[in-house]
C-alpha positions in Angstrom: -24.0 7.7 19.9 -24.8 4.6 18.0 -24.7 3.9 14.5 -28.0 2.6 12.6 -27.7 -1.0 10.4 -27.6 1.0 7.5 -24.6 3.6 8.1 -22.7 0.8 9.8 -23.0 -1.0 6.8 -21.6 1.5 4.6 -18.7 2.3 6.7 -17.7 -1.5 6.7 -18.4 -1.8 2.8 -16.2 1.3 2.6 -13.3 -0.7 4.7 -13.7 -3.7 2.6 -13.4 -1.8 -0.7 -10.4 0.1 0.5 -8.6 -3.3 1.6 -9.3 -4.6 -1.7 -8.0 -1.9 -3.7 -5.1 -1.4 -1.7 -4.3 -5.5 -2.4 -4.8 -5.0 -6.3 -1.9 -1.8 -6.0 0.7 -4.5 -5.0 -0.5 -7.5 -7.3 0.6 -7.8 -10.9 -1.7 -6.5 -13.3 -1.1 -8.5 -16.2 -0.2 -12.1 -16.7 3.4 -13.3 -17.6 4.8 -10.8 -20.1 5.5 -12.2 -23.7 9.3 -11.9 -24.0 11.1 -10.5 -26.9 14.9 -10.4 -28.0 15.4 -7.1 -26.3 13.3 -7.2 -23.1 16.5 -8.0 -21.0 17.4 -4.4 -21.7 14.7 -2.9 -19.8 14.8 -5.7 -16.9 18.5 -4.9 -16.3 19.2 -3.8 -13.0 19.3 -4.6 -8.9 16.1 -6.8 -7.7 15.2 -7.9 -4.1 13.2 -10.6 -3.2 13.0 -14.1 -1.5 14.4 -17.6 -2.6 12.8 -20.8 -1.8 14.1 -24.4 -2.2 11.8 -27.2 -1.2 12.4 -28.4 2.2 15.1 -25.5 3.0 14.2 -22.3 4.8 13.2 -19.0 2.7 16.2 -16.9 2.1 16.1 -13.0 1.4 18.0 -12.6 -1.7 19.4 -9.6 -3.8 19.7 -10.3 -7.8 21.0 -8.3 -10.5 20.0 -9.0 -14.3 22.4 -8.1 -17.2 21.0 -6.7 -20.7 22.4 -10.1 -22.3 20.1 -12.3 -19.8 22.5 -13.3 -17.5 22.0 -12.8 -13.9 23.3 -13.7 -10.2 21.7 -14.0 -6.9 23.1 -13.8 -3.4 21.7 -14.0 0.2 21.3 -10.2 1.1 24.4 -9.3 3.3 26.8 -12.1 1.5 28.2 -10.4 -2.0 30.7 -13.4 -1.9 28.0 -15.9 -2.1 26.8 -14.9 -5.9 25.0 -17.7 -7.6 25.4 -17.2 -11.6 23.0 -17.9 -14.2 21.7 -17.4 -17.6 18.2 -16.7 -19.3 17.1 -17.3 -22.6 13.9 -16.7 -24.8 12.1 -19.6 -26.1 8.8 -19.0 -27.9 8.1 -16.0 -25.7 8.9 -17.3 -22.6 12.2 -17.2 -20.7 14.0 -20.6 -19.5 17.2 -20.3 -17.3 20.0 -22.2 -16.3 22.2 -21.9 -13.1 24.7 -24.4 -11.6 22.6 -25.7 -9.1 18.8 -25.6 -10.8 17.0 -24.9 -14.0 13.7 -24.2 -15.1 11.2 -21.3 -16.3 10.9 -17.6 -15.3 8.3 -14.9 -15.8 7.8 -11.2 -15.4 5.2 -9.4 -14.7 4.3 -5.7 -14.5 2.6 -4.3 -11.4 1.6 -0.7 -10.8 4.7 0.8 -9.2 7.3 -2.3 -9.8 8.5 -5.5 -12.0 8.0 -9.1 -10.6 10.6 -11.8 -11.4 9.3 -15.2 -10.8 11.0 -18.5 -10.9 9.7 -22.2 -11.2 12.5 -24.8 -11.2 14.2 -28.1 -9.9 17.4 -28.7 -8.2 19.9 -30.4 -10.6 20.9 -32.8 -7.5 17.9 -34.2 -5.4 15.2 -32.7 -7.9 14.0 -30.1 -5.2 11.3 -27.6 -6.1 12.7 -24.1 -6.6 10.4 -20.8 -6.3 12.1 -17.6 -6.0 10.2 -13.9 -6.4 12.1 -10.9 -6.8 11.0 -7.3 -7.1 12.1 -4.2 -9.1 11.0 -0.6 -9.0 10.1 1.1 -12.2 
């Protein structure tokens, strides 16, 4: 049995729509959140993701945000290697400072999770720093 062009085209179209919808479910649904003074309270908790410093391998990391905006990250499985930092809200955005880098952070909402993204520079060597961590709602 062969499928005619029309029925085969409908199947391909349905598959394409399903793939697009599946991709949208994982993507943030809004732009960066405009931050307010108490927002660190609902962001507090454990996060998991990746860290990348220019010209170095990508590292799987865990992070914790505290209600006062302090945080730490560490390579997964290496709790003694924690790197602390502090976030603060400036004009609705977030800036951060850590011993090794500084820059901006954003928080976005996806259907089932929060997305925490970093854009910064190392304090020595001026290398780009990009991290992305996620936390379930």
